[in-house]
N, C-alpha and C positions, 0 to 999 in steps of 0.2 A: 456334706453330706446330714442326713436326719436318722432318727427310730421310725422303722415303717412299721406301718399295722394292720398289715395282710397277714393272710392266714398264716399257720404252719412250711405249707405248701412252695411258697414264695421264696424263691431263691435270691440273694444278692450278685451280681457279678464277679466273677474271681480277684477282679483287680479293684476293689468297692473294700474297705473297710467300714464298720458301721454295728449297729449292731437290730435284731427282729424280731419287735414286740411280738409274746406269744399271749394272747387271753384265754386263762387260766380255766375259764367255765369252757371250751373247747377241746381241751386234756382230760377230763376227767378222770380214764382209767390211767391215766398217767401220772398225773399230779394234780396234788389236792390240795386246796387251801383253808381256811377258816378262822374269820376274827370276831371278839366283840369286845365291848368295854364293858363286862360283867357286872362288877358295881361302881367301876367311876359316872362321874357324867360326862366323861368325852372319852374314843379312842381314838388314842396316841399311835397306838402298832399301823404301820404298814409293812405292807411287801410284796416284790416284782420280781418279774421272768422276764428274761432276754435272752435270746441264741447269740453268739459274738464274735465278727467275723475279724480273727486277728490276724496279722502278720507274721511269721513263721517268724524265727528266733534268727536265722541266718539274713533274709531278709531284711527285720530292721537293722540289724548290723553293719551288713554289706550292701544291701542290693534296697535300700527305699523307695523306688521307684520298678521296682521288678515288678510282674503280672503273673509272678510264679502262683501256685496251690496259696489260701489263703486259711489257714485252722479253726473252726468253727469249736464257740466253748458255750456250753448253756451254763446262764448263769441265775443263779436265784441270791435273793434277797431280802432279810428279814430285820428289821429297826423298829424298835422300840425308845419312843419319842417322849420329852418329857419338858416342862417349864413353859409350852404353847405349841404349834404344830408349824411352825416353819422349819425348822431345820428337818423335822420327820419327813416334811413332802416334799421339801428339794429333793431331799436323796433317794425317797420313790420317783421323784420326776429327772435325775439328773444324774442318779451315780452310773448307772449303765454306759450311758453315754459318754459320760467323762471316759471308762475304764476302754470304750471303743474310741476314742477319741486321741488319748494320750498316747504322745512320741518319745517313749524313754530316753532318756539322756539322764548324764552324769550331772554336766553343767547344767540342766537344767532341777533337777535335783535339787544341787544346793543351792542354786538362786532360792529355789522356795524355802528351802531353810534357812537364809541367809533374809526372807523376809521376816519370818519367826521369830527371827534372834532383836530386830527390830520393829515388830510391833507389837511384841511381848517382852518387853527390857527386862520383867522381874521385877523381885522383892527385897529392898535391904540386901542382903547381901547374897539370896536366890535367886539364879540365872538358868534356868533351867537349860534353854534353848542357844548362850550365848554360847554358852559351855557345851554341846554337843552342837555347835557348828565352827567349835575350835576344834574337835575331835573326830568333824567331817569326815575323812580317809578313814581314818581307823571304824568309824561308825563304817561308812560304804562298805569297806571289805569284812567286818563283822557279820553285818544283817541282808545285804545286796549280795554280793562273791560268795558268801562263805558260807549263808545264811543254814547249805544241806548237813553239818555240822554241830549245828545249835537248835533254835527253838524249831526247826523245820519235823525236824525226827525227834521231837522232846518227846510224844507220847509214845513211841515207838523203837525196842531195842534189839536188833538181829543183825544178820547179811540181809542187805537190798539187791545181790548181785542174783537176778532171777534167770533162767534159759526156757526157750519155748522147744517145741517137741524134735527140730530142729536142730539144737542145737548153740542158738544165737539168740546172743546176750538182752533181754528184755528190758532193762533198768541197772544200772551200776553203779549209783552212787545217790543218786538225787533225781526230782519227777523234772522238779525246775529250775530251770535255769538261769542266769542274772538278769536276763532281760523282763523274764517273767516276773519275778519279786522287784523290778523297780518299777515295773507297769504298775503293781500296787502300790506300793507306797508312795508314788509319784503324784497319782489318783488320788489317794486318804487324804494324803496330806495339803494336797494341791485345791480341791473341794472344798475342805475345811477351809482352806484359809478365804477361799473366792467367795465363800460365800459372807466371812465378817466383813472384808471389805465392799460390795455391793451395799449391807446394811449399812454400814459408814458412809457410804457414796448417797445416800437416802437420805442423810442425816439422823441415821438414829446415834443416842450416845451408847457407847459401853455396855454401861451400867443396866440399859433397858435392853438388850440382847441374851436372853435368857433361857433360849429353850436350849436344849441339847437332845442327843439321839444315840442307844449302843446301834451298835450296826455288826453282824454276819453274815460273811459273804461267801457263798459255796460255788467253785466250777468244778466243772466236770467235763474233759477234754478224750478225742480218742488220743490211745496210748502214742503214737507217732502219726506222723501225714501219710506215712506207709504203709498204715494201718488204713486208712479209708479208702486207701483202691479197694477193700474185700466188701465197701459198705456199695459200691457201681451206679457212683454221679450220686447217691442218694445221700448226701454227707449234713444236711439238718436235721437229718431225723436219728443218729447217731444212738443218740442217746434211750432212743425208745426200743431200736431193733438192735439192745445191747447186751448180743452174744461174745463179747469180746471184751479184753481189760481194756479197762480207760483208769485217768489220771484223774484223783478227784482232789482238790485244795481248796482250800477255806482261809479265809481274812477275819481277824476275828476286833470285834472292839467291844469290851461291854461283858452282858452278861448271857447275852440270848447263847442258846445251844443249837449243836448243832449234834444228830446223833446217827450210830447205822446198828443196825440190826443184822447182825453175822446169820448164818445158814443156819445155827442154832437157836435165836429165837432169845441171841444174849445183847443187851445195849450195852455200845460205845460212846463214850464224847470223844468228841474228833477236836472237841477245844478244851481251854480252859476260861473260865469267867476273872476277868479285873477285878475284883473286891477288894476294896481296901483289908488289910493285914490277914487275906487268905492266899493268897497269890505268890509266892515266896519269890517268884520273877521280880513282882511289881512292888516289894517291898525293898529289892537289892535297888532295882533304878530308883525308887525315889529316896530311898536313904544314903546314898551317893549325894546327893543335895547336902545333906547335912553334915559329908563328910569334909566340906570346907568349910573357912574359920568362918563362924558365922554371929550375930551379935546374941547376949541369952534373949533376948525380945521374939528374934525371929525362931528363934531352935523351941522355942515356947509354944510358940503358933503351929511351928511343923510337927511337935510332937503328938500335941492336942490334934492338928486334923487326921493324924493318923488314928485315934483312937475313940473318935466322937460318933455319938449317936444321936438318930432323932424319935421322933414321940413315940416310936412304932421299936424302938431301941434298937433298929439297925445301923451298923457301922456305914459309916459317910468318911469321903475325903472332904479334910476343910472345912468337915462340922455340914456342909450340904450336897453330895455329889455320890451318889451310889456306887459309881463306877470310878476308879481310876486313867480310864483310857474311853472318849468318845469323839462325835465329832460336835462341834457346838461348842458350847459350854463354857464361853471364852473366858471370863471370870479366874476359870482355875488354868485357864493355858500358861501363865509366867511358873506357876508353882510343878508342874510337871502333866499336869494332865492332858491329854494328846491325841491326837488320830494317829500315831503311830499303830500300825496294823501290827499282828502276832499272825503267820500263817504258819501253815499246815499243809502236809502232802501224805494223798496214800495211792497204792496203784489198788483197783477194787474191780469186779467186773468176773465174769464166767471164766474158768479153769478148766473149758474144755481143750484148750489147745495147748495148755503146757502138763510136764507129764510130773505124775501123785507126788513124786518127789519134791518137788518144786513149791506145793501150795504151803505146804506151812512157814515158808522163808514171807508170801505176803498176810500184812498185817491186820488183818481178819480170817483168813484162810479163803480168801475167796469165794464165791454164788453167792456177796449178800444180798438180803429181801428187799429192803428200803432203806430211804433215808429221812431223817425227825429234823424241822428245825424248827423252833416256839421259843416264844419270848419268855420271862420272868414269871409272866402271870400262869404260867404253866408249870415252869418248875418251882415254884414257890410253894406248888402244893402237892405236889409227883415226882417220886423217882424215876432217872432215867430209865428202871427197868421201868419202871410204871406203865410212865408212856408207851415202850414197846409192846409191852403184854396186852393193853388196851387198844392195839391194834391186830395183833397176832389176833388173840381172843374173837376182836369184830367179824374177820375175816372169815376164821374158824366156822364161828358161828352164822354168820351172813349167805358164807358164800363167796368163792370168788370173782366171780360177774356182776353180783350185788355191792358188797364190800368195796366198791373203789378206792383209789388215794384220796378222793375226795368224799364220798362218803364216811370214811376214818376219822377225817379231819370233821369232818362234821359233828360225827361223835365225841373223839377230843374235847372239843367246844361245851357239850351239851352236860359232859362230869363235871366240867370246870365249874358252869354253872350249879351242878346239884351241889356239891363239896366246898365250896367259896364263903366267904364270912360276906360280913358288911364292908370290912374292905380291902375285897379283893379287885389284885389290879387288870388291865386288860389284857387279853389272852390269844395268840395266834399262834397257828400254824399252820407249816408246811408237810406236804408227805410225798414224796417222789421215787416212784417203781422202779426197782430195778431187777436184775435177773432173775434172781431166787423167790421173785414175790411170790407168795403162796404156798412154799416148800417147808416152810419152816416146822420143827415138831410142834405135835398136839399136846404143850403147856402152856401151862398160867402160871407162873413164878411168883407174880403179887396179889394174885387173884381176891387172895383172904382181905391184903392190906385194904383193897380197893373197896370191897366190899364194907367193911370196919367205916372206913371212912363219908360212904354214903349214906350210915346208921347213925353214927354219930352226930351227921349235919341233918336228919333227918326230929332227933333224940331234942337239938337244940331250938328247933322252929317251935316244936310241940309247946 
């Protein structure tokens, strides 16, 4: 099984699990992307897009050789590399295929955790992976089986029981199954470990494997297999003819952001960044290491690691890492720097087939306009609402036909080039068009702020 490079119209056989690589430049009216090194010597950002073909839950669990339906999933990935491009390039080339090839298995997942325990044994009295492996069954119950009551619903509080116009329940408690979550965890942790083992096999010393990368992965899928029957066999383009409700879920490592614009033009962040001292869940996860009986030297070292700052005044984990979760960065693995993803799920899309009384139960009200994925080179200089407003006002000014997702991505990068200082980071963005594209209110909530940033930068250059 390989990655196919044919056009979007190419359809994999129904009994084949795999990925379909889609050339971004062929779909500017629906999906755009842009990237620039800005004022750095190299651009270590990467993006990728694939149409995955995944076995449904019942097939994975009970009928692995079945030739019944295979669920299509649109997968968008954005990566922010650092310390060299080895990890980030491998992720661009291999993450989607690893996700499609993954055969979720509790036994295989535990095997991966055991390898982490053996390869990254810890420091002094700090043994992150050994502690995690000891509690592997509880860990599996908390984050794989029952994640719907924890991180997955983190950004939303309210009823998830939604009915269609016929009175059928669309969503009871969670949009993802334990198999869905296990596939993500197993892929992220498995690939991260595999990349390390490959470098070691090449004879590269531990201390020379210095590269790493954040990763934000977005998955868009039909609400159910039954929903796909309404697409008349054109399942590969369900996300283009998106006039139905869909499942959107995300896997997060680090601080690349995924934003969604609701029908009122308001920005919502779909994930939380893994920054030291700002993410309370990360603080709790890492502080548990200090609850153990540790030496004074270890306590001091770990305390320093949580408050260290670099030359630019930015907080760093272990005085080195900008995020507490990432691919690579293997020197931090014994201390809990991990590729364990946070998972978030949402029900989005057209509301024409559900009663008006049910619309308020959708996390963002339904009929969302677009999704934006950006690296920190953008978010360091723009707020969430500024990013969304730059998209909406560009479309308002240029018109829907000209201001495609590709056009607005180019405009975001041009704006960053204008306001970025001498130390501005690489900047990348992706914009995915949703069902309500172009139908937001004619309001620019942050226009004055964006204009002031341009004027201030012009004054600095004079």
